[in-house]
N, CA, C and O of each residue as an XYZ file, in Angstrom:
216
protein
N     -55.946    -54.334   -102.152
C     -54.474    -53.594   -102.286
C     -54.299    -53.430   -103.244
O     -54.253    -54.501   -103.848
N     -54.073    -52.201   -104.153
C     -53.524    -51.952   -105.943
C     -51.978    -52.366   -105.754
O     -51.328    -52.396   -104.709
N     -51.671    -52.603   -106.762
C     -50.140    -52.786   -107.431
C     -49.103    -51.458   -106.985
O     -47.932    -51.742   -106.737
N     -49.609    -49.806   -106.872
C     -49.120    -49.125   -106.246
C     -48.533    -49.069   -104.784
O     -47.530    -48.471   -104.397
N     -49.495    -49.915   -104.015
C     -49.610    -49.892   -102.415
C     -48.848    -51.080   -102.095
O     -48.244    -51.070   -101.023
N     -48.769    -52.127   -102.856
C     -48.233    -53.446   -102.918
C     -46.668    -53.076   -102.110
O     -46.141    -51.973   -102.255
N     -46.099    -54.090   -101.326
C     -45.428    -53.448    -99.726
C     -44.074    -54.363   -101.100
O     -44.248    -55.522   -101.476
N     -42.884    -53.488   -101.580
C     -41.453    -54.106   -102.167
C     -40.895    -55.612   -101.110
O     -40.572    -55.759    -99.932
N     -41.039    -56.644   -102.488
C     -40.533    -57.708   -101.977
C     -39.075    -57.557   -100.992
O     -38.411    -56.530   -100.852
N     -38.909    -58.416   -100.599
C     -37.933    -58.146    -99.706
C     -35.768    -58.679   -100.627
O     -35.867    -59.612   -101.424
N     -34.776    -58.316   -100.518
C     -34.280    -58.143   -101.058
C     -33.436    -59.742   -100.860
O     -33.026    -60.089    -99.752
N     -33.327    -60.292   -101.650
C     -32.278    -61.772   -101.237
C     -31.088    -61.475   -101.569
O     -30.645    -62.620   -101.481
N     -29.876    -60.639   -101.998
C     -28.903    -60.588   -102.291
C     -27.947    -60.541   -100.843
O     -27.974    -59.911    -99.786
N     -27.098    -61.598   -101.470
C     -26.168    -62.020   -100.235
C     -25.219    -60.941   -100.230
O     -24.792    -60.250   -101.154
N     -24.923    -60.940    -98.713
C     -23.975    -59.753    -98.574
C     -22.314    -59.517    -99.561
O     -21.446    -60.390    -99.582
N     -22.240    -58.704   -100.003
C     -20.762    -58.416   -100.989
C     -20.065    -59.024   -100.661
O     -19.569    -59.639   -101.605
N     -19.390    -59.433    -99.164
C     -17.979    -60.236    -99.134
C     -18.144    -61.349    -98.914
O     -17.158    -62.047    -98.681
N     -19.860    -62.089    -98.910
C     -19.894    -63.489    -99.325
C     -19.579    -63.561   -100.586
O     -18.743    -64.256   -101.164
N     -20.516    -62.574   -101.067
C     -20.045    -63.053   -102.877
C     -18.569    -62.927   -103.834
O     -18.258    -63.313   -104.961
N     -17.959    -62.277   -102.889
C     -16.451    -62.365   -103.086
C     -15.290    -63.419   -102.742
O     -14.200    -63.738   -103.216
N     -16.229    -63.841   -101.503
C     -15.593    -64.819   -101.121
C     -15.694    -66.066   -102.041
O     -14.703    -66.741   -102.321
N     -16.476    -66.235   -102.325
C     -17.455    -67.092   -103.155
C     -16.794    -67.360   -104.951
O     -16.583    -68.374   -105.616
N     -16.624    -65.706   -105.244
C     -15.662    -65.879   -106.675
C     -13.994    -66.650   -106.212
O     -13.430    -67.645   -106.669
N     -13.650    -65.823   -105.294
C     -12.217    -66.063   -105.015
C     -11.913    -67.544   -104.756
O     -10.828    -68.048   -105.046
N     -13.250    -68.423   -104.019
C     -13.162    -69.412   -103.870
C     -13.150    -70.425   -104.963
O     -12.375    -71.382   -104.977
N     -14.286    -70.106   -106.126
C     -13.686    -70.527   -107.333
C     -12.683    -70.031   -108.590
O     -12.412    -70.514   -109.689
N     -12.334    -69.007   -107.979
C     -10.719    -68.600   -108.859
C      -9.941    -69.510   -108.538
O      -9.310    -70.127   -109.397
N      -9.792    -69.875   -106.703
C      -8.836    -70.467   -106.310
C      -8.234    -71.902   -107.125
O      -7.149    -72.321   -107.526
N     -10.483    -72.606   -107.071
C      -9.904    -73.751   -107.738
C      -9.789    -74.575   -108.854
O      -9.681    -75.792   -109.004
N      -9.883    -72.783   -110.246
C      -9.581    -72.994   -111.592
C      -8.125    -72.825   -111.142
O      -7.687    -73.941   -110.867
N      -7.586    -72.267   -111.035
C      -6.086    -72.186   -110.615
C      -5.836    -73.056   -109.770
O      -5.093    -72.463   -108.988
N      -5.966    -74.096   -109.397
C      -5.426    -75.197   -108.874
C      -5.857    -76.097   -109.937
O      -4.781    -76.675   -110.092
N      -6.811    -76.760   -110.969
C      -7.106    -77.541   -112.116
C      -6.030    -76.920   -112.621
O      -4.916    -76.996   -112.104
N      -6.318    -76.213   -113.746
C      -5.583    -75.700   -114.251
C      -3.559    -76.221   -114.208
O      -2.918    -77.002   -114.911
N      -3.290    -75.622   -113.424
C      -1.845    -76.088   -112.386
C      -1.786    -77.591   -112.723
O      -0.726    -78.102   -113.084
N      -2.923    -78.294   -112.604
C      -2.261    -80.059   -112.306
C      -2.152    -80.010   -113.782
O      -1.185    -80.680   -114.145
N      -2.859    -79.405   -114.869
C      -2.802    -79.935   -116.385
C      -1.558    -79.248   -116.926
O      -1.513    -79.116   -118.149
N      -0.698    -78.861   -116.313
C       0.971    -78.118   -116.252
C       1.825    -79.727   -115.795
O       3.047    -79.877   -115.770
N       0.857    -80.712   -115.492
C       1.791    -81.836   -114.991
C       1.839    -82.521   -116.032
O       0.804    -82.324   -116.668
N       2.484    -83.203   -116.523
C       2.700    -84.209   -117.664
C       2.204    -85.753   -117.085
O       1.771    -86.660   -117.796
N       2.369    -85.789   -115.754
C       1.737    -86.856   -115.308
C       0.659    -87.229   -115.020
O       0.078    -88.288   -115.257
N       0.288    -86.087   -114.341
C      -1.231    -86.074   -114.204
C      -2.203    -86.232   -115.284
O      -3.284    -86.813   -115.191
N      -1.463    -85.361   -116.854
C      -2.157    -85.803   -118.060
C      -2.175    -87.114   -118.548
O      -2.957    -87.657   -119.328
N      -1.228    -87.515   -117.989
C      -1.109    -89.259   -118.728
C      -2.037    -89.669   -117.854
O      -3.119    -90.025   -118.321
N      -1.889    -89.701   -116.831
C      -2.599    -90.508   -115.622
C      -4.833    -90.682   -116.378
O      -5.719    -91.493   -116.648
N      -4.427    -88.897   -116.312
C      -6.388    -88.632   -116.531
C      -6.829    -89.497   -117.985
O      -7.921    -89.995   -118.259
N      -5.654    -89.476   -118.735
C      -6.010    -89.540   -119.965
C      -6.233    -91.563   -119.820
O      -7.223    -92.244   -120.087
N      -5.158    -91.890   -119.414
C      -5.302    -93.476   -119.096
C      -6.578    -93.461   -118.537
O      -7.142    -94.384   -119.125
N      -7.477    -92.907   -117.653
C      -8.399    -93.202   -116.628
C      -9.800    -93.079   -117.357
O     -10.849    -93.541   -116.909
N      -9.645    -92.310   -118.678
C     -10.676    -91.245   -119.900
C     -10.894    -93.168   -120.664
O     -11.828    -93.849   -121.087
N      -9.411    -93.333   -120.462
C      -9.608    -94.271   -122.000
C      -9.971    -95.906   -121.251
O     -10.649    -96.644   -121.965
N      -9.680    -96.284   -120.309
C      -9.900    -97.150   -119.250
C     -11.857    -97.462   -119.322
O     -12.418    -98.558   -119.323
N     -12.577    -95.901   -119.382
C     -13.985    -96.105   -119.281
C     -14.225    -96.473   -120.871
O     -15.448    -96.549   -120.988
N     -13.779    -96.662   -121.790
C     -13.827    -97.564   -122.727
C     -13.935    -98.747   -123.326
O     -13.857    -98.827   -124.552
């Protein structure tokens, strides 16, 4: 079989709605994390936990 006659590989792209859902989930997780950084108590707890590792 010559390269010109070779069958095209099957497309492995995910459906558009699934990619959009994944992007939406990632954006919501990022917003939740950034929202936690606005909480001073959370920041203090995180700093204490990181400091305790050393």
